[in-house]
N, C-alpha and C positions, 0 to 999 in steps of 0.2 A: 633653317626651320620654316616649315610651311605655315602660312597664315591659317588660323582657325577662327574665322569670323562668322561662322554659322549661328553662333549664339546671338540672341537679340541684342546683347550689349554691343556687338560689332557695329550696329547701326549708329552708335554714338561715338565712334572712333574719330579722332582727329585726322584730317586728310594729309597725305604725303606732302611735304613742303611746309607744313604748319610749324611755326617757330614759337618757342616759349623758353624763358630763362636763356641759357646758352646753347640750346639744342634745337635741332631741326628733325622733324619726323621723316623717316625714310619709308616705312611701311608698318602695317599692323602685323604683329606676330601671333597674338592670341587674344581671345576675349572670353569673359565669363560673367556670372551674375554679380561678381564683386568688383570687376574692374577690367582694364585693358592693358596689354603689354605691347610696346612698340620697339622696333629697331630704329635707332636714331643716331644722328651725327653730332658730336661735340664740335660746335662751330669754331671754338678757339683752338683746340688741340688737333682737330681733324680726325679724331678717333671714332670708332663705332662703339655704341653703348646700347644697353637695354633699359628702357624706362617703363616703370609700372605706375599706372595712374589709378587711383581709387575712384570707382564710379559704381556704387551699389544700386543696381537697377530696381530693386524692390522699393527704394525710397527716393531715388534721385534720377535726374535726366540731364540732357545737355541743352543749354539754352542757345539762342541764335548767336550770342556773343561768345560761345564756346565755354561758358562757365558751367560748372556742375551745380545744379540747383535742386531743391526738394520738389517732388512731384506735387505734393500738397503743402500748403503753408504750415499745417499742423505738424509736418515732419521736419521742419527746419531745425528744431532742437535736437532731434535724433541724428540728423545728418551732421550737425556741428559736433555732437558728442563722439560720433563715429570717427570723424576726421581727427579730432583731438586725441582720441585714444590710439588710433593707428599711427599717428605722427610720433607719439611717444614710443610706441613699440618699434617703429622703423628706426628710431634713433638707437634703440638698444641693440637691434640686430646688426646695425652698421658697425658696432663695436666688435663683432665676432670676426676673427681672422683665422681662416683655415684653408689649406691648399685645395681641398675638395669641396668647398662651398663657395659659390660665386660671390665675389666681394661687392658689398654696397659701397659705392664711391661718394654718393651725395644724396641729400634729401632737400626737396624744395616744395614750397607751397605756391600753387598757381591755379587760377580759374576756380577758386573756392574749394580746392581739394589738395591732397598730398600726393607727391610723386617721389619715387626712389630711382636713382641712377645706379646701375650695376655694370660690372665688366661684361663685355660680350665675348663669350667663349666659343671658338669654332670647334668643330669636331663632329663625330658621327652620332646619330641618335642611338639610343639603347637598342631599339628594334633592329637597326642596321648592324650594330655590333653583334647582336645575337645571331643574325643571319649568317655572319661570317664564321661563326664557330661550327666547325665540322661536327664536333661532339662536345657538348657542354658538360664539363665535369666539375668536381669540387674546387679544383685549383683555379679554373677560369672564373667560376662564380664567386669565389672568395676574393679574387682580384678586383671585383666590383664591390662586393658587400663590405669588406673590411675598411677601405678608405671612406666609404659613405657612413659607416657606423662611427668611425673616428670623427668625422665632421659633425654628425649628430651629437656625439658626446660633447663636443665643444659648444654646440648650441645649447644643449641641456644644462651644461655646467654654468651657463650664463642665464639660467632660468628661462630659457626661450624654447618654444616648440616650433617645428616647421609647419605642420598642419596640412601639407598638400603634396606629400610624396607620391609620385606616380611615374611610370616610364617616360612620359614626355618631358619631365623636369630633370632628367638625368641625361647627360651627354658624355661621350667618351673622347678624350683628347687623342692626338696623334701618337702620344707616348703610351697609350693604353690606360691612363688614369681617368677615373670618372670624376665628374663635377656635378654637384647638386645645385640646381637653380632654385632660388627662392620663389615662392608662389606669389600670386597677386596679393595685395595688402590685406584683403578680407580674410585670407586663410592664415595669416601670421598670427601669433599669439604668445603670451607669456604663460607660465605654468599656473597662473591665477585666472586665466581666461576660461570661461565655461563655454559649452557648445552653443548656447543661445546667442553668444556674441560673435560666433563664426558666421560668415555670410554665404558659404557654399560647402558642398561635400563632393567627393569624387567617387562615383559608384565603383565598387570592387576594391577600392584602395583605402576607403575611409572606415575607421573603426566604429563599432556600434555606438560607443558613448558619444561620438560626434553628432549622432542623429537625435539624441535625447536633449530636451530643452535645458535641463540642469545637469547634464552629463559633465563630470569633471575630467578634463583632458590632462594627460600625463605623458611622460616619456614613452610609456607603453603604447600610447596611441600612435606615435611616430613609428615605433618598432613594428606594429601591426601593418602599417602602410608599406614599410620596406620589405617585410616578409611577403606581402602580397606581390610586390615587384619580383621577388625571387621566385614565387610560385608561377608567375607569368613566364619568366625566363626558362624555368624547368619544363613546364607543361605546354607552353604556347597558348594558354587560355587565361582570360581574366578571371580572377576569383569571383565567386557568387557574392552579390551585394549583401552586406551585413544584415539588414533588416529581413531579407528573404531567408538567410541562414537561421535567424532567430526563430522564424516561423517553422521551418523544416530544413534542417541542416543536411542538404544533399551534396555538399561540396566534397569530392573525393579527397582523402588525405594523401599526402605525398608518399607516405610509407606504404600505402596500398596501391597507388596508381603510377608511381615513378621509380619504384625499386629497380636498380640496375647496378652494373659494376662501376658506374661513374660516381655513385654517391653511397656513403655509408648509411645504414638505417638510422643511426643516431643523428647524423647530419640532417636528414629529412625530418626526423621527429622534432628536432629543435625548431625548424621552420614552421612545421604544423603547430607547435606549441605557441609560437609568436603570433599565429593566426587565430588563436582562441578568441571567442566572442567576449568572454569575461576578461577584463583587464588584469585581474588577480592571477589568471592562468599564465600570462605572458611574462617574458623577461622584463625586469623592472628598470634596467639600465643598458645603454648602448655598449659600454665597455664590457660588461659582464656577458652580454649576448655574443659579442665578437669573440671573447675568450672561449666560450662554450663551443662556438662553431670551429675555432681553430683546433681545439682538443678533439672534437668529433671527426674532423678531417684527417687528423694525424693517426687516429686509431685504426687498426686493421680489423675489418669486419668481414670475416670469411663467409658470413651467412647471407650475404647479398646475392640475390639471384634475379634475373629478369623475369617480369611477369609474363608467363607464356601466352602468346597471342592465339594459339590453337589448343584444342583439347589434347591432353597427354595421350600417349599411345595405349594406355590401359583399356580404353574402349573408344570406338569411333562415333563421332557425331558430326553430321554434315554442317558446313558453314551456314546453309539456309536455316537449319534447325536452331543453330546458335543464335542467329539473328532474330528468329521468331520468339525464342525464349527470352532474349534480352528485351525485345519490344513488349512482351507480355509483362515481364517483371517491372519495366519502367512505368507501367500504368499504376503500379502500387508504390514504388519507392523513388521514382524520378530518375535523373541522369546518372546517379550512382549505380544503376543497374549493371552497367558494363563492367565496373570494378567488382561488384559482388559476383557476377557470373564467372569472370576470369579466376577469381579466388576459388570458387566452388569447383570449377573444371580442373584446377591444378591439384586438388586434393581428393576428388571423388573417384573411386575405383570402378564404379558401375552406375547404371541409370538410377536405381533406387537411392544410392548414396547421394547422387546429384540432386534428386528431388528433395531429399531430407535437408541437404545443405541450403538449398534455395528457399524452401519454405520456412526455415529457421529465421530468416530475415523479415518475416511478416509477423506482426504482433498478435493477431487474433485468429482463432480457430476457423471461423467462417471465411475469413480472407484467405487463409492457407488452403482450405479445401477448394475454394473457387479457383485459385491460381493453379493448383495441382491438376484439377480437372481440365483446365484450359490448355495445359502443356502436355497432357498424357499422351496424345496422339503423335507427339514428336519423338517418342522413344526410338532408338536405332533398331533396325530389324534384327541385329545380332543378339539383342537382349531378350531373354525369355520373358513371356508375358508382357510384350511391349505395349499392348493396349490396356493392360490391367494395372490398377494402382497397387504397388507392392504393399504387403501387409504393414510394414513399419510406417510407410507413408500414409496409408489409409488410417492407421491409428492416429497419426498426427492430424490428419484432416478431420477426423472425428472428434478431436478435442483433447486427446491424451497429451500431445506435446504442449498444447496451450496450458493444460493443467500443470505440466512440469515446469513450464516457463513462468507462469504467473500465480496460479493458485497456491503454490508451495510457499509463496512469500506473503507474510501477514500484511494486510492492507495498512494497518496502523504503523507498522514498521516502515513501509514505503513512504507514508506521509512524513514521518520523522526524518527519514533519509533525505527526502526532497527539501525539507526545511533546513537541515544542516548544510546541504549542498548550496542552497540559495544564499546562506550566510557567507559562503566563500566565493561563489561565482555569479550570483545574481539570477536574472530571469531565465537563463538557459538551463537551470537545474532540472526542470521538468523534462526537457528534451534529452539531456544526458541520462537521466534516470530511466526514461522509457527505452532508450537504445540499449542500455546495459541489462535491464530486466528481460528484454527480448532474447538476450544471448546467454545469460547466466543460468546454471542448472542447480546451484545451491547458494546458501547465504555467503559463505566465505568467498566463492567466486564472484558474487555480486559486489561484495565490499571491495575486493581487490580491483575489479574493473572500474568501479567508481573512483577509487584512489588513483589509479593509473590515468584516468581521464583528466585529472587535475593538472597534469603536466609537471608541476612543481613538486619535486620529491618530498620537500618538507611539509607542504600542504597535504600531500597524499598520505604521508605517514600519520600526520595529526588526525586526518579523517578516519583512517583505518583503525587507529588506536581507539578513537571515540566509538566507532561502530562495533568493534569487537567487545569493548567494555559494556556497551549498552545492550547488545542483542545476543551475545554468546552466553549460553547457560553453562 
C-alpha cells in the first residue's frame, strides 16, 4: 500500500523508527483530516501490523514531545471528549470477528490520543484486482460484494457502522477473498453517531446524510458506499459527489450506461437503488441486499443488450456530428448527455425522430427551441429537408411539447406530489419530480414514473395508491 501523505495531516506523522507501547513505526501508510495510519512492527512478536492514530487536525496538532494536543486551549475539552468517545467505539469494533473484516488486535492510549492495532493483510488492491479481470461480470463482482456485505452485516448486528468504505480500504487476498479495512478512528461510529460527530467524508463514496450536521447515519449509509464501490468497478469512474447530485443529479444510472450481457438489468437496478440519495430509497440491511443481488444474478434476463456505440443502420450520422450533438446537449444537461444521445440513437428511425427524442430531455420550450436550432445544421445529407426543422419538432420548439409535458399537469397537484414525495425521500423530491414531469405525457404515466423512482416496491405501491386515490376522478 503506497503512502498517501499529501494531506496536511501527513506533516504530523511520527517518523519511521519511532517507538511507542510495544510497536515501532515502519512507515506512514495514509493520512486524513481525522488521523494517521502506519505500518508498524510488533517488537515482541516480530510481526507486521497496522496502527491507526487519532489526530483530528481541525482541533489538534502534534507537540514537540510527540503528544497530540489541542490547537487552542478552549478546544481541550472537545479533544478529550473525542478521544473518550472514539476509545469506547474502538473497544466495540474490536469485538467484531469476521473473516472479511480486518481484525482489531489491540487498543492503547499514548501521547494523549487513542490508537488501534490491526492485522496487516497482504494482497492486491481492489484497483489491481479489477485490472486483472478480462471481463467483469456478475459472478466476479459478487465474489467481492457478498463477502463484504456479510462482513458489514456482522458489524451492523453489533450496532456498529463502518463509515469509510471506498476502494482503497478493500484488498484482495491471494485466494481471491476480499478484506475490508477499518477506517481511521474519526470515521468509525455506532448507529447512534450522527454526521456532526464524524470527522471526514470521502467524495464519491459518502452518502448525503453524512454531509448534514444532524444527518442520522444507518446501515443504509454503508450500503451507499459499497454500492459506490461497485459502480466504480463496473464503470471505471468514481460516482458523482452526493452534494452535487442533490443540486443536479447528472450521474448516469447503471441500467442506462452499463447494460451488457455481463449483467442483468435487475442486478444493475439494485445497485442504482442502493445509490439513491434518500436513505429510505436504499436497501435497509446488508443481508437483504446480498440476497436481492443473488436472486438478480440467478435470474435469466433475455432483454439485456449492449448499448450501441454507433448509430443504428436505420440512418447514417457521421461520428463528428454525433460528437457535436453530444457537446451541444451537454451544455444543457451535463455529463449524462452521452447516455441520453446513445439511447436516442438506438430508438430513432430518422433525423426528426432523433430531434424529438433529444428535445424531450429539456424541460422548457425556449430551451428546446434553442437546442434544436443549434443542431439543425448537423442533419445527414440523406435526410430530406436536412436544414429545415421538421414540423413535429418545430411544434415542440414553439411550445406544443412543453404544453403537453407541463401545462397538462395541474400546478396544485404537482405541489402536493412534491410534498408527498418529500415525506418519503426528503430534499431530492423536487429533482425527482422535475425529471419525471419532463418525460410523462399523462397523469397515470407520471404517477407510475414517480412510484418507480422510489426503488422500494412497497414504498412505490403506497405512493401510487395515494396518488390515484387523490387525483383520479
